[in-house]
N, C-alpha and C positions, 0 to 999 in steps of 0.2 A: 280844537285842539292844532295848531300849528305843527306838521309834522317836522318843518324843517329847521321853525327854531328848535325843538324838542331835541334834533338828530344835532343839532348844532353844538347846545347845550349837553349833550351828552360827551361827545367828541371833545369841546373844548377844552378841558381840562385835561384830558391825556394827551393831545398832542399839541393842537395849536395856541391852546391857551397853557401849557405845562407849566403848574406854579411853579416850580424850583427849575429847570433848564430852559426855561423860556421868558419867564414874567421877574425869574430868580429873585422868588421870594423867600422868607423862613427860612436864610442861611446859615442861622446859629443852630436849631437842631441839624439842619439838613449835616454839616461838620463835627457836630459834637455829639450825637446819638447815630451813624453809623460807623461806629469799630467791628460791628457784628450784627447781622445777617437779622439775628432774634431780636436784639435790641432797634432795628431802625423797624422793622417791621412793626412792633409795640407802638412805637414813637407814631409810624403813620395810621395805624391803628386807631389809637387814641385820637390822632387831629382830625382822625374821616370823621367818624363819632360826633365831634364837637363842632363842625363844617356843618354835618345834616340838620343837627339839629339848634343850633344857632339860626342857619339861613332860613328855616321854616319858621319860628318864631318872632326874627328878624321881618321875613315876609307879612306873617300873618298882623301882627301889631305896626304896620308900616304906618297906616292912617290915623293911627292914634298915636305917636310917636310925637310932639312938637321938635322941631326941626330946630330948633337952640339945643335942647341935651340929646339927641340923635344919641352923638357920641358914646354917654357916658351911658347910657341906656342901653346902648350895643356893647358894650365892655360886663353891664351886670347880667344880659341873657348866656355871654358869654361865658364868663364867671360859674355859672349853674350848672351849666354840663361838664365845663374842669372840674368843679368838685365831686362832680359824680361820678366820674371818670377816677380822681384821685380814692373815693370812699371803695371803689369796684376793685382796683389795684391794691390797695391797701388791705383788704381784705383775703383777696385773692391770689396772689402775686405780691405776696409781700418784700422777699427779695429783687426782680424786677421793680418794683417799686421803689427800694431803698434807692437802687443807684441810677433811676431817672426820674427822682425827687421833685430838682431842679427845676428841667426842661418841661413835667409837664403841668407843674404850676404855669411856666411862663408859656404857656399855649393860650392864657388870657390874653397876653400885646402878641402875639404870633399875627405878622401881617398879613396872612395869605386866608384869615378868618376876617378880620377886622375889615380885610379888604374887600372881599366878597359880602361880607355884610352889608357895606356900603356903598356898593358899586353895581350890585346885582339884587339880592334879596329886596331892601330897600324900594326895587324900580318892579317888581316882578311876582306872577303869583305865588302862590304856595309851592304848586307842584313842581312849576320850573325851578325853584329855586332849592327846594331837595333835589332834584337831578341835578342845579349845578354844585350843591357839595358832597354829592358823591361823584360826580365827575373830579372836580379838584383833589378830595380826597384818594381816589384813587390814583391818581395823574402821582398826586403828593409821596403815597406809598410806594408805588413804580418803582420811583428815582431815589426815592431812599435804602430802596432794598437795592436795587443795583450798584449805590454805591458801596453799601454794606458790603453785597457779593465780592466785591473789587478790591475792599480795604480787609475784611476777614483774609480774602485767599492768600494775600502776602503779606500782611503781619502776621497773621497763626499758622498758614500752612492748611488752613481748614476751612470747608464750609457748613454752615448752618451750628456750629460746633463740633462736625465731625472733621478726623484728623486726615488728611489725605496721605497717602503712602509715599513716601520720595517726595515731598515736595518743605523745603527746611523755611523755620521763620527766617524771616528778615527785620533784624532790628531798627528800629527809626520808621517805619515807613507804619507804625499804630499812632504819630504824631500828627495833630492837626495840621500842618504844614502838609503833608503826606493826604490827607483829607481835602486839600483843597487843591493838588494837584489831577486826584481823580477825579474831582469837581469838576473843576474846567472841561478835563478831557472828555470824560462823557458827555457835559454839557455842547461842547464843540463838535462829538459825533453827532449827537442827536440832533442840531439844526443841521447839520451839513446833511443826513439824510431824510429827515421832512421838506428840504430845500429842495433835494431830488425827486422826491416822490412829487409836491407841489410843480416841481415844472413838468415833469414827464406827465403829468394831470392838465400841463394849460397845453400843451402840443397836440396832448390826443386830443382836445377841445377842439381846438386851429383845424388839427386833421379833419375833423368830420361836419367840418363848415362849410359850405357854398363858397365856392374861386372868391368871390366879391368879397364878402364877410370873413374869408379868413385875412384877406390882402390888408383891412380896414382894421382888425386883431392886431396883426403884425404892426403896425403903422401905429396904433396904440400903445403896443409893449415897447416900440422904441422908443417915442416920446416922454 
C-alpha cells in the first residue's frame, strides 16, 4: 500500500482539490442548499454517502464496464444510491426531505460525483476510491457548512437555528445573489490561505537544502 498516495488521496478533497473552493464543482446545490447550516450539512452528508459508494462500485466494476457505455453505467450506479438516500430521508426525515426533494434527486447529475467516478474511481482500486469519496465528501460538506453558517448568520441572525441575542436579521441577504457573494469571498479566502501555506512549505523546504541545491531550486522557481 502506497502511504504517500493514500495521504494525497485523503487530503486532496479537503484542501488541494476541494470540490467547492478549488475545483468549483456542484455550484447549484452549493448556492441553493446553504441558506442554513442544518440544510447544508444534510446536503453534504447525502452527497458524501453517494460519493463513497458510487466510487466503490465503479472501481469494483471498472474492468467489466464497456468503455462505450461507461457514463450510462456510472449514472445507473449513482442513481441507485441516490434512491437509497431518498428512501431513508422520506422515512426518517420527511420535513427535511420535503424542502430538499428536488436537489436530492439532482445528486444523480452532480458533477462532483460523475467527475470522481470518471477521473478517479474508474482508474484506481476500491480502497483508494472509497478514500477519495470520503475526502471529497468531507471537503464538500465542510465548504457547504461554512457558507451555510455565514448566510444563516446574516440572513436570520442565528446559528444552527438558534437565535443570537442582539443580532437582527438583515433583509435581502437570504437571496441567491448574496449566496454567490459569500461563495466568492470564501473561495478567495480559502485559496489565499492555501497558497500562503504552500509558499511557506516551499520556503522551508528550500531552507533545509544545501546551498548549491538551494540556488538550483530558486532558479527553477524563477523560470
